[in-house]
C-alpha positions in Angstrom: 55.6 20.1 260.9 55.8 18.2 257.7 57.5 21.1 255.9 59.9 21.6 258.8 60.9 17.9 258.5 62.1 18.5 255.0 64.9 20.6 256.4 65.6 19.1 259.8 64.6 16.0 261.7 61.5 16.1 263.8 61.9 15.3 267.5 60.2 12.1 268.6 57.5 13.9 270.6 56.4 15.9 267.6 56.4 12.8 265.5 54.2 11.1 268.1 51.8 14.0 268.0 51.3 13.6 264.3 50.9 9.8 264.7 48.3 10.3 267.4 46.2 12.5 265.0 45.8 9.7 262.4 42.5 8.0 262.2 42.3 5.1 264.6 40.9 3.0 261.7 44.1 3.5 259.7 45.6 0.7 261.8 43.6 -1.8 259.7 43.8 -2.6 256.0 41.4 -0.3 254.0 37.8 -1.2 253.4 35.5 1.3 251.7 32.7 0.8 254.2 31.8 -1.0 257.4 29.0 -3.6 257.7 26.6 -0.7 258.1 27.7 1.1 255.0 29.6 3.9 256.8 33.0 5.1 255.6 35.7 3.4 257.6 38.6 5.8 257.3 37.2 9.3 257.4 38.8 12.7 256.9 40.0 12.8 260.5 43.8 13.2 260.5 44.2 14.1 256.8 46.6 17.0 257.7 48.6 14.7 260.0 48.8 12.1 257.3 50.1 14.6 254.8 52.6 16.0 257.3 53.8 12.5 258.0 54.1 11.9 254.3 56.5 14.9 254.1 58.4 13.6 257.1 58.8 10.2 255.3 60.3 12.0 252.3 63.1 13.4 254.4 63.7 10.7 257.1 62.7 7.4 258.4 59.4 6.5 260.0 58.5 3.6 262.2 57.0 0.6 260.3 53.6 0.9 262.1 53.2 4.6 261.0 54.2 3.7 257.4 51.5 1.0 257.4 48.9 3.4 258.7 49.9 6.0 256.0 49.6 3.3 253.4 46.2 2.3 254.6 45.1 6.0 254.5 46.5 6.6 251.1 44.9 3.4 249.7 41.5 4.1 251.2 41.3 7.8 250.7 42.4 8.6 247.1 40.5 11.9 247.3 42.8 13.5 249.9 43.9 16.8 248.5 47.6 16.3 249.0 47.7 12.5 248.8 50.7 12.8 246.5 52.8 13.9 249.5 51.9 10.7 251.3 52.6 8.6 248.1 56.0 10.4 247.7 56.9 9.6 251.3 55.9 6.0 250.9 58.0 5.8 247.7 61.1 7.2 249.6 60.6 4.7 252.4 59.9 1.6 250.3 62.3 2.2 247.5 65.1 4.4 249.0 67.6 1.6 249.5 66.7 -0.5 246.4 69.8 -1.4 244.4 67.6 -2.5 241.5 64.4 -0.6 241.3 62.7 -2.8 238.8 63.3 -5.9 240.9 62.1 -4.1 244.0 58.9 -3.1 242.2 58.3 -6.7 241.1 58.9 -7.9 244.6 56.5 -5.4 246.2 53.6 -5.8 243.7 52.4 -9.1 245.2 51.7 -7.4 248.5 48.6 -6.1 246.9 47.5 -9.4 245.5 43.8 -10.0 246.1 43.2 -6.4 247.2 42.6 -4.0 244.3 42.8 -1.0 246.6 46.2 -1.9 247.9 47.5 -2.9 244.5 46.5 0.5 243.1 48.5 2.1 245.9 51.5 -0.1 245.2 51.3 1.1 241.5 51.0 4.8 242.5 54.0 4.5 244.9 56.1 2.7 242.3 55.3 5.4 239.7 56.3 8.0 242.2 59.6 6.3 242.9 60.3 6.0 239.1 59.5 9.7 238.6 62.2 10.6 241.1 65.1 9.0 239.2 67.0 10.5 236.2 65.4 10.3 232.8 68.2 8.1 231.4 67.7 5.6 234.2 63.9 5.6 233.6 64.4 4.6 230.0 66.5 1.6 231.0 64.0 0.6 233.7 61.1 0.9 231.2 62.7 -1.8 229.1 63.2 -4.0 232.1 59.6 -3.5 233.2 58.4 -4.4 229.8 60.5 -7.6 229.9 59.0 -8.4 233.3 55.5 -7.8 232.0 56.0 -10.1 229.0 57.0 -13.0 231.3 54.5 -12.4 234.1 51.9 -15.2 234.3 49.6 -13.6 236.9 46.9 -11.4 235.2 46.6 -9.0 238.1 50.4 -8.5 238.2 50.4 -8.0 234.4 47.8 -5.3 234.8 49.8 -3.6 237.6 53.0 -3.7 235.6 51.2 -2.4 232.5 49.8 0.5 234.5 53.3 1.3 235.7 54.7 1.0 232.2 52.0 3.3 230.8 52.5 5.9 233.5 56.3 5.7 233.1 55.8 6.2 229.3 53.8 9.4 230.0 56.6 10.7 232.4 59.2 10.1 229.7 57.3 12.2 227.1 
């Protein structure tokens, strides 16, 4: 269904089927383990999450499904096709941004205090930057460096530095 959605919109009932296959724990912010040491978000629903990531690349998804996808992508970095989810989140979060650098700066604080979520925000921002033309990336690199040099929060500086480093690798 995810591949089909890249060429034509999915009917609501098929989108609902994919959403129903997501792990029930994906409704909550990611934690590595429960109080008993068990993995909270397991492999159940991986294929549905990847399919929904592809759907998100081509069309809009409801906010609750996007949040669940973000929780899965943040908690389960080992998913084989996680990049599809990250790409879908990038399209959803940054699609309408008139100024990508400002939008990245505005989104990074959503991961404040949660290293897992901050890492996801960085991955999604890098994916969004990889989707734009190379000439625009160079301009954004300079803006991100300026933002980094003026950022007082150490965790935000690290996140911006990671994005800048990743963007530098993409430009080579």
